[in-house]
C-alpha positions as CSV (number, residue, x, y, z in Angstrom):
1,M,1.0,16.9,19.7
2,N,-1.3,19.8,19.0
3,N,-4.8,19.6,17.7
4,N,-4.4,16.1,16.5
5,Q,-8.1,15.4,16.2
6,D,-8.9,18.7,14.5
7,A,-6.2,18.1,12.0
8,L,-7.3,14.6,11.0
9,P,-8.5,14.2,7.5
10,S,-12.3,13.6,7.3
11,G,-14.4,10.8,5.9
12,V,-13.4,7.3,4.9
13,V,-9.7,8.0,5.0
14,A,-9.9,9.3,8.6
15,R,-11.8,6.2,9.8
16,F,-9.4,3.9,8.0
17,L,-6.3,5.6,9.5
18,N,-7.9,5.6,12.9
19,F,-8.6,1.9,12.5
20,V,-4.9,1.3,11.5
21,E,-3.7,3.2,14.6
22,R,-6.0,1.3,17.0
23,V,-5.2,-2.1,15.6
24,G,-1.5,-1.4,15.3
25,N,-1.2,-0.2,18.9
26,K,-2.8,-3.4,20.1
27,L,-0.4,-5.7,18.2
28,P,2.4,-7.3,20.2
29,D,6.0,-6.3,19.6
30,P,7.4,-8.0,16.5
31,A,9.8,-10.1,18.6
32,V,6.7,-11.4,20.5
33,I,4.9,-12.0,17.2
34,F,7.7,-14.3,16.1
35,L,7.5,-16.2,19.4
36,F,3.8,-16.7,19.0
37,A,4.2,-17.6,15.4
38,M,6.8,-20.3,16.3
39,L,4.4,-21.8,18.9
40,L,1.7,-21.8,16.3
41,I,3.9,-23.6,13.9
42,W,4.6,-26.2,16.6
43,F,0.9,-26.7,17.3
44,L,0.0,-27.0,13.6
45,S,2.9,-29.4,12.9
46,W,1.5,-31.7,15.7
47,W,-2.1,-31.3,14.3
48,F,-1.2,-32.1,10.7
49,S,1.6,-34.6,11.3
50,G,-0.8,-37.6,11.0
51,V,-2.5,-36.2,7.9
52,S,-1.7,-37.5,4.4
53,F,-1.3,-34.9,1.7
54,D,-1.3,-35.3,-2.1
55,A,1.0,-32.4,-2.6
56,I,4.3,-33.5,-4.0
57,D,7.5,-32.1,-2.3
58,P,9.6,-30.8,-5.2
59,R,12.8,-31.5,-3.1
60,T,12.1,-35.3,-2.9
61,G,9.5,-36.0,-5.6
62,E,7.3,-37.7,-2.9
63,A,4.2,-36.7,-1.1
64,I,4.9,-34.1,1.5
65,I,5.0,-35.1,5.1
66,I,4.6,-32.7,8.0
67,N,7.2,-33.2,10.8
68,N,5.8,-33.0,14.3
69,M,7.9,-30.3,16.1
70,L,6.4,-31.3,19.5
71,A,7.8,-34.8,19.2
72,S,10.4,-35.6,21.9
73,D,13.3,-35.9,19.4
74,S,12.3,-32.6,17.6
75,L,12.2,-30.8,21.0
76,A,15.6,-32.2,21.9
77,T,17.0,-31.1,18.6
78,F,15.4,-27.6,19.0
79,L,17.1,-27.2,22.4
80,S,20.5,-28.6,21.4
81,S,20.7,-26.5,18.2
82,M,19.2,-23.2,19.5
83,V,22.5,-21.4,19.8
84,K,23.6,-22.6,16.4
85,T,20.3,-21.6,14.8
86,F,20.6,-18.1,16.2
87,T,24.3,-17.5,15.5
88,G,24.0,-19.0,12.0
89,F,21.0,-16.8,11.2
90,A,22.3,-15.0,8.0
91,P,20.6,-11.6,8.4
92,L,22.1,-11.2,11.9
93,G,25.7,-11.2,10.7
94,V,24.8,-9.2,7.6
95,V,23.4,-6.3,9.6
96,L,25.9,-6.2,12.4
97,V,29.0,-6.2,10.1
98,A,27.6,-3.6,7.8
99,M,26.5,-1.4,10.7
100,L,30.0,-1.5,12.3
101,G,31.3,0.4,9.2
102,V,28.3,2.7,8.9
103,G,28.5,3.6,12.6
104,V,32.1,4.9,12.1
105,A,31.1,7.0,9.1
106,E,28.0,8.4,10.9
107,H,29.5,9.2,14.3
108,S,32.7,10.7,12.8
109,G,30.6,13.2,10.9
110,F,31.6,12.0,7.4
111,I,28.0,11.3,6.3
112,N,26.5,14.5,7.8
113,T,29.1,16.7,6.1
114,G,28.6,14.9,2.8
115,L,24.8,15.4,2.9
116,K,25.3,19.1,3.8
117,L,27.6,19.7,0.9
118,M,25.2,17.9,-1.5
119,L,22.3,20.2,-0.4
120,K,24.4,23.3,-0.3
121,V,25.5,23.3,-3.9
122,T,22.0,22.6,-5.2
123,P,20.5,25.1,-7.7
124,K,17.2,26.6,-6.5
125,K,15.3,25.2,-9.5
126,L,16.5,21.7,-8.7
127,L,16.0,22.0,-4.9
128,T,13.1,19.6,-4.7
129,P,14.6,16.7,-6.8
130,S,18.0,17.2,-5.1
131,I,16.5,16.9,-1.6
132,I,14.6,13.7,-2.6
133,L,17.7,12.3,-4.2
134,V,19.8,13.1,-1.1
135,A,17.1,11.6,1.1
136,I,17.2,8.3,-0.9
137,V,21.0,8.2,-0.7
138,S,20.7,8.7,3.1
139,H,19.3,5.1,3.3
140,T,22.9,3.9,3.3
141,A,23.4,5.5,6.8
142,T,20.3,4.0,8.4
143,D,18.8,6.8,10.5
144,A,20.7,9.7,9.1
145,G,17.9,10.6,6.7
146,Y,15.4,11.0,9.6
147,V,17.6,12.9,12.0
148,L,19.5,15.0,9.4
149,V,18.0,15.2,5.9
150,I,14.4,15.8,6.9
151,P,14.9,18.7,9.3
152,L,17.6,20.2,6.9
153,A,15.1,20.1,4.0
154,G,12.7,22.2,6.0
155,V,15.4,24.7,6.8
156,I,16.6,24.9,3.2
157,F,13.1,25.4,1.8
158,Y,12.4,28.1,4.4
159,A,15.7,29.9,3.6
160,A,14.8,29.7,-0.1
161,G,11.4,31.4,0.5
162,R,9.4,28.2,0.0
163,H,7.1,26.5,2.5
164,P,9.2,24.5,4.9
165,L,6.6,21.8,5.3
166,A,6.9,21.1,1.6
167,G,10.6,20.5,2.1
168,I,10.0,18.2,5.0
169,A,7.4,16.3,3.0
170,A,9.7,15.9,0.0
171,A,12.5,14.6,2.2
172,F,10.2,12.3,4.2
173,A,8.9,10.9,0.9
174,G,12.5,10.2,-0.2
175,V,13.8,8.8,3.0
176,S,10.8,6.6,3.9
177,G,8.5,6.4,0.9
178,G,11.5,5.6,-1.4
179,F,13.1,3.3,1.1
180,G,13.3,0.5,-1.5
181,A,15.1,2.6,-4.0
182,N,18.8,3.4,-3.9
183,F,21.6,3.3,-6.5
184,I,24.3,2.8,-3.8
185,P,24.4,-0.7,-2.4
186,S,23.7,-0.7,1.4
187,G,23.0,-3.1,4.2
188,I,19.4,-3.5,3.2
189,D,20.4,-5.4,0.0
190,P,22.1,-8.4,1.6
191,L,19.7,-8.2,4.5
192,L,16.6,-8.8,2.2
193,Q,18.6,-11.3,0.1
194,S,19.4,-13.4,3.1
195,F,15.7,-13.7,4.0
196,T,14.8,-14.3,0.4
197,Q,17.4,-17.1,0.0
198,S,16.2,-18.8,3.2
199,A,12.7,-18.7,2.0
200,A,13.6,-20.0,-1.5
201,Q,15.5,-22.9,0.0
202,I,12.2,-24.2,1.4
203,I,11.5,-25.3,-2.2
204,N,15.1,-25.6,-3.5
205,P,17.7,-26.2,-0.8
206,A,20.5,-25.6,-3.4
207,I,19.4,-22.2,-4.6
208,T,21.5,-19.1,-4.0
209,I,20.5,-15.5,-4.4
210,N,22.9,-12.7,-5.3
211,P,23.0,-9.9,-2.6
212,L,22.7,-7.3,-5.4
213,N,19.8,-9.1,-7.2
214,N,17.6,-6.0,-7.1
215,W,20.4,-3.4,-7.5
216,A,19.6,-2.4,-11.1
217,F,15.9,-2.1,-10.3
218,A,16.5,-0.1,-7.1
219,S,18.9,2.2,-9.1
220,A,16.3,2.9,-11.8
221,S,13.6,3.3,-9.1
222,S,15.7,6.1,-7.5
223,L,15.2,8.2,-10.7
224,F,11.5,7.3,-10.9
225,I,10.9,8.2,-7.2
226,V,12.8,11.5,-7.6
227,A,10.7,12.5,-10.7
228,L,7.4,11.4,-9.2
229,G,8.2,13.0,-5.8
230,W,9.3,16.2,-7.5
231,Y,6.0,16.5,-9.4
232,I,3.9,15.8,-6.3
233,T,5.8,18.3,-4.2
234,D,5.8,21.2,-6.6
235,K,2.4,20.7,-8.2
236,I,0.2,19.3,-5.4
237,I,1.7,19.6,-1.9
238,E,3.3,23.1,-2.0
239,P,0.4,24.9,-3.7
240,R,-1.9,23.3,-1.1
241,L,0.3,24.5,1.7
242,Q,0.3,28.1,0.6
243,K,-2.8,28.6,2.8
244,T,-1.0,27.2,5.8
245,A,0.7,30.0,7.7
246,V,4.2,29.6,9.2
247,D,3.5,30.6,12.8
248,G,6.5,29.2,14.6
249,A,8.5,31.5,16.9
250,K,11.2,33.3,14.8
251,E,13.8,32.6,17.4
252,D,13.0,28.9,17.5
253,L,13.2,28.3,13.7
254,P,16.3,26.3,12.9
255,V,19.1,27.8,10.8
256,F,21.0,26.0,8.1
257,E,24.6,25.7,9.1
258,D,27.1,25.3,6.3
259,A,29.9,22.8,6.6
260,R,33.0,24.5,8.0
261,S,36.1,24.8,6.0
262,Y,38.0,22.1,8.0
263,E,35.0,19.8,7.7
264,K,35.0,20.2,3.9
265,R,38.8,19.6,3.8
266,A,38.4,16.4,5.9
267,F,35.5,15.2,3.7
268,Y,37.5,15.7,0.5
269,I,40.5,13.8,1.9
270,A,38.2,11.0,3.2
271,S,36.4,10.8,-0.1
272,T,39.7,10.6,-2.0
273,V,40.7,7.6,0.1
274,M,37.3,5.9,-0.5
275,I,37.7,6.4,-4.3
276,A,41.2,5.1,-4.1
277,G,40.0,2.0,-2.3
278,L,37.3,1.4,-5.0
279,A,39.9,1.9,-7.7
280,L,42.1,-0.7,-6.0
281,L,39.2,-3.1,-5.8
282,A,38.6,-2.6,-9.5
283,F,42.2,-3.1,-10.3
284,V,42.5,-6.3,-8.3
285,S,39.2,-7.7,-9.8
286,A,39.9,-6.9,-13.5
287,P,42.4,-9.6,-14.5
288,D,40.8,-12.8,-15.9
289,D,42.7,-14.9,-13.3
290,S,41.7,-12.6,-10.4
291,A,41.1,-14.3,-7.0
292,M,37.8,-12.2,-6.8
293,R,36.3,-14.2,-9.7
294,S,34.4,-17.5,-9.6
295,S,35.7,-20.7,-11.2
296,D,34.0,-19.8,-14.4
297,G,35.6,-16.3,-14.5
298,S,32.5,-14.4,-13.5
299,L,32.5,-11.4,-11.1
300,T,28.8,-11.2,-10.7
301,N,27.9,-14.8,-10.0
302,F,27.0,-15.3,-6.3
303,S,29.7,-18.0,-6.0
304,S,32.4,-15.4,-6.9
305,P,34.5,-14.2,-3.9
306,L,33.6,-10.6,-4.9
307,M,29.9,-11.2,-4.4
308,Q,30.5,-13.2,-1.3
309,S,32.4,-10.2,0.0
310,I,29.6,-7.6,-0.5
311,V,28.9,-7.1,3.2
312,P,32.6,-6.8,4.2
313,L,33.0,-4.4,1.3
314,I,30.1,-2.3,2.5
315,F,31.8,-2.3,5.9
316,L,35.0,-1.0,4.4
317,L,33.3,1.5,2.1
318,F,32.0,3.3,5.2
319,W,34.7,2.4,7.8
320,L,37.7,3.6,5.8
321,P,36.5,7.2,4.9
322,G,34.8,7.5,8.3
323,T,38.0,6.8,10.1
324,V,40.0,9.1,7.9
325,Y,37.5,11.9,8.3
326,G,37.3,11.4,12.1
327,F,41.0,11.7,12.7
328,T,41.4,14.5,10.1
329,V,38.6,16.7,11.5
330,G,39.2,15.8,15.2
331,T,36.1,13.9,16.1
332,F,38.4,10.9,16.6
333,K,41.5,11.7,18.7
334,T,42.5,8.1,19.6
335,S,41.7,4.7,18.3
336,K,39.3,4.3,21.3
337,D,37.1,7.1,19.8
338,M,36.7,5.0,16.6
339,I,35.9,1.9,18.6
340,D,33.4,3.9,20.6
341,A,31.7,4.9,17.4
342,M,31.4,1.2,16.5
343,S,30.1,0.5,19.9
344,K,27.4,3.2,19.6
345,A,26.3,1.6,16.3
346,M,26.0,-1.8,18.0
347,S,24.1,-0.4,21.0
348,G,21.5,0.8,18.5
349,M,21.2,-2.7,17.2
350,A,20.3,-4.3,20.6
351,Y,16.6,-4.5,19.7
352,Y,17.3,-6.0,16.3
353,I,19.4,-8.7,17.9
354,V,16.6,-9.7,20.2
355,M,14.1,-9.7,17.3
356,A,16.6,-11.8,15.2
357,F,16.7,-14.4,18.0
358,F,13.0,-15.2,17.9
359,C,12.9,-14.7,14.1
360,S,15.6,-17.3,13.6
361,L,13.7,-19.9,15.7
362,F,10.5,-19.2,13.8
363,I,12.0,-19.5,10.4
364,S,13.8,-22.7,11.4
365,A,10.6,-24.3,12.7
366,F,8.6,-23.2,9.7
367,S,11.2,-24.8,7.4
368,K,11.8,-28.0,9.3
369,S,8.1,-28.7,9.9
370,N,7.5,-28.7,6.1
371,L,4.5,-26.4,6.7
372,G,6.2,-23.8,4.6
373,A,6.6,-26.1,1.7
374,L,2.9,-27.3,2.1
375,L,1.6,-23.8,2.2
376,A,3.6,-22.8,-0.8
377,I,2.5,-25.8,-2.9
378,E,-1.2,-25.6,-1.9
379,G,-1.2,-21.8,-2.3
380,A,0.4,-22.0,-5.7
381,Q,-2.2,-24.6,-6.8
382,L,-5.0,-22.2,-5.6
383,L,-3.5,-19.4,-7.6
384,K,-3.1,-21.6,-10.6
385,A,-6.7,-22.6,-10.4
386,M,-7.7,-18.9,-10.3
387,E,-5.7,-18.5,-13.6
388,L,-4.6,-15.0,-12.7
389,P,-1.9,-13.4,-14.9
390,S,1.5,-13.3,-13.3
391,A,1.4,-9.5,-13.4
392,V,-1.8,-9.4,-11.3
393,T,-0.2,-11.8,-8.8
394,V,2.9,-9.6,-8.4
395,V,0.7,-6.4,-8.0
396,G,-1.3,-8.3,-5.4
397,I,1.9,-9.0,-3.4
398,I,2.8,-5.3,-3.6
399,F,-0.6,-4.1,-2.3
400,L,-0.8,-6.9,0.4
401,T,2.7,-5.9,1.6
402,G,1.7,-2.2,1.7
403,F,-1.3,-3.1,3.8
404,V,0.6,-5.3,6.3
405,N,3.2,-2.5,6.5
406,L,0.6,-0.2,8.1
407,F,0.7,-2.5,11.1
408,V,4.2,-4.0,11.1
409,G,6.7,-1.3,10.3
410,S,10.0,-3.1,10.5
411,S,11.1,-4.1,7.0
412,S,13.2,-7.0,8.1
413,A,10.6,-8.3,10.5
414,K,7.9,-8.1,7.9
415,W,9.9,-9.9,5.2
416,A,10.9,-12.6,7.7
417,L,7.1,-13.2,8.2
418,L,6.0,-12.8,4.5
419,G,9.1,-14.1,2.7
420,P,8.7,-17.8,3.7
421,I,5.1,-17.6,2.3
422,F,5.5,-15.4,-0.8
423,V,8.8,-16.6,-2.2
424,P,8.1,-20.4,-2.3
425,M,4.5,-19.9,-3.4
426,L,5.5,-17.7,-6.4
427,M,8.4,-20.0,-7.2
428,Q,5.7,-22.7,-7.8
429,L,4.1,-20.3,-10.2
430,G,7.3,-19.8,-12.1
431,I,8.0,-16.3,-10.6
432,S,11.6,-15.9,-9.4
433,P,12.6,-15.0,-5.8
434,D,14.3,-11.9,-7.3
435,L,11.1,-10.5,-8.7
436,T,9.1,-11.4,-5.6
437,Q,11.7,-9.5,-3.5
438,A,11.5,-6.5,-5.9
439,A,7.7,-6.5,-5.5
440,Y,8.1,-6.6,-1.7
441,R,10.4,-3.6,-1.8
442,V,7.8,-1.5,-3.6
443,G,5.0,-2.4,-1.2
444,D,7.1,-2.1,1.9
445,S,8.2,1.5,1.0
446,S,5.0,3.0,-0.4
447,S,2.9,3.0,2.8
448,N,5.7,3.9,5.3
449,I,4.8,7.6,5.2
450,I,1.2,7.3,6.2
451,T,1.3,5.1,9.2
452,P,1.7,6.7,12.7
453,L,3.2,3.4,13.8
454,M,6.4,4.1,11.9
455,P,8.9,4.8,14.7
456,Y,10.1,8.1,13.2
457,F,6.6,9.4,12.3
458,P,6.1,11.4,15.6
459,L,9.6,12.9,15.1
460,V,8.6,14.2,11.7
461,V,5.5,15.8,13.3
462,V,7.8,17.6,15.7
463,Y,9.9,18.9,12.8
464,C,6.7,20.3,11.3
465,Q,5.6,21.9,14.5
466,K,8.7,24.1,14.6
467,Y,7.2,25.9,11.6
468,V,3.4,25.3,12.0
469,K,2.4,25.0,15.6
470,G,-0.9,23.2,15.0
471,T,0.6,20.4,13.0
472,G,-0.7,17.0,14.2
473,I,-0.5,13.4,13.2
474,G,-3.5,13.9,10.9
475,T,-1.9,16.9,9.3
476,L,1.2,15.0,8.3
477,I,-0.8,12.0,7.1
478,A,-2.9,14.3,4.9
479,I,0.3,15.8,3.4
480,M,1.9,12.5,2.8
481,L,-1.1,10.6,1.4
482,P,-0.7,11.8,-2.2
483,Y,2.9,10.5,-2.2
484,S,1.8,7.2,-0.8
485,I,-1.0,6.6,-3.3
486,A,1.2,7.8,-6.2
487,F,4.2,5.7,-5.1
488,M,2.0,2.5,-4.7
489,I,0.3,2.8,-8.0
490,G,3.1,4.4,-10.1
491,W,5.9,2.3,-8.7
492,S,3.8,-0.9,-9.4
493,I,3.3,0.2,-13.0
494,F,7.0,1.0,-13.2
495,L,7.9,-2.5,-12.0
496,L,5.6,-4.1,-14.5
497,G,7.0,-2.0,-17.3
498,Y,10.5,-2.8,-16.2
499,W,9.6,-6.4,-16.3
500,A,7.9,-6.2,-19.7
501,L,11.1,-4.7,-21.2
502,G,13.2,-7.5,-19.7
503,I,15.7,-5.1,-18.1
504,P,17.8,-7.0,-15.5
505,L,16.6,-6.6,-11.9
506,G,20.2,-6.9,-10.7
507,L,23.2,-9.1,-10.7
508,D,22.7,-12.8,-11.3
509,A,18.9,-12.2,-11.2
510,S,16.0,-13.5,-13.2
511,Y,12.3,-13.0,-13.6
512,I,11.2,-16.6,-13.9
513,Y,11.9,-19.8,-11.9
514,P,13.7,-21.9,-12.7
515,A,15.9,-19.4,-14.5
516,L,16.8,-20.1,-18.1
517,P,20.4,-21.2,-18.6
């Protein structure tokens, strides 16, 4: 990095960001945090196991009792059920199955070609909103936004005679700052849902959460983030960057490469196959006696086979066109090439599997000890005593999540830690798990773009340095700070307005708990 210290913003913001970086760098790895958290739960369960509490367990109607996880029978159960606890951890299967399909679509080149075509046909006047929209859509392909859309945005802005750093900032805002928004269902939806459902079952073991419980809100948020990001880029960021000279070596500046004719042909064929598959699904699901409907005839109820199949459908939605594209364009020559693409996708999930192992043990201990239920009940009583409006509580969740996000970047790791606390606590206040999850998505996204601890943050700095050599971590933070502040405040207001209007958050979702019949 060049001139990092010189480029750092001054004053209170600089000191705060320096503090974030220092503290964040000293935190253990998230997997280790889960291990320590589990050990802490064990100790606290032993400490409080002999204490009588007045809090009433809503599952039994009796005073809550803390189970000692260090008792000999509890330790024996822990060891004998460890494998089952891990393999039965819902978020593990959700992510791995979805990523198998996404890996094929990504490594075949299908996703890259689609993003290039979307950006190529964009009118110059709509360049900024189109780039932000494409960046948001790229969430469906995990890291594609960081490794493809962000650098391409710089190239496209530079080719259009605009400041390349503005293009990079707009794309970064869409990919990372707008992470919680997307109108295309992706692996993040059932991933968050599985954590939310596990957390909600601390209070109500019978509760089920629809994997698309935030889909409508995420879709509407896409338009909001595009509009807000468009304004900030064109009215605030780019005018400020006009004084920043592009001093990168001409020969080193990247060049936008259009999709080749054979790539376009393969993409259109693969897209046709994907659309045909969706049409077939709609045809099969339409009849009143369809096997994809629940016993009451609903398609959107979580008990319906269609909703139960969301993750496999996401897998097929990417695997099918990815495979067709790969064999058509030649990136796949044999079936082994397709399997290799799936293997590469799994190799990138190795760390997640390790983290999921410790996370599953922590959540199991938190639930079985009854400490989660006690914390939720006592916390809810405290909030009730404070008599805060529900809207204030929800906004508090958003800002607290955004603050924690500065130190713990992983969305799934953070929700695994916060979900078992937030979801049951707010259920006791009459706020649904669906609304709590929506608030989490807002807070989790908004501060992504200002923390150097975000894994791809240094990579974005490198992208900027190709155009402006002196770009440092502080430079990028200063550029992205207006987006982060605007997203945090504006998106919070948007959620409150969305809630006030009573617009559905998603399928089979509600705002209150228990939901009205």
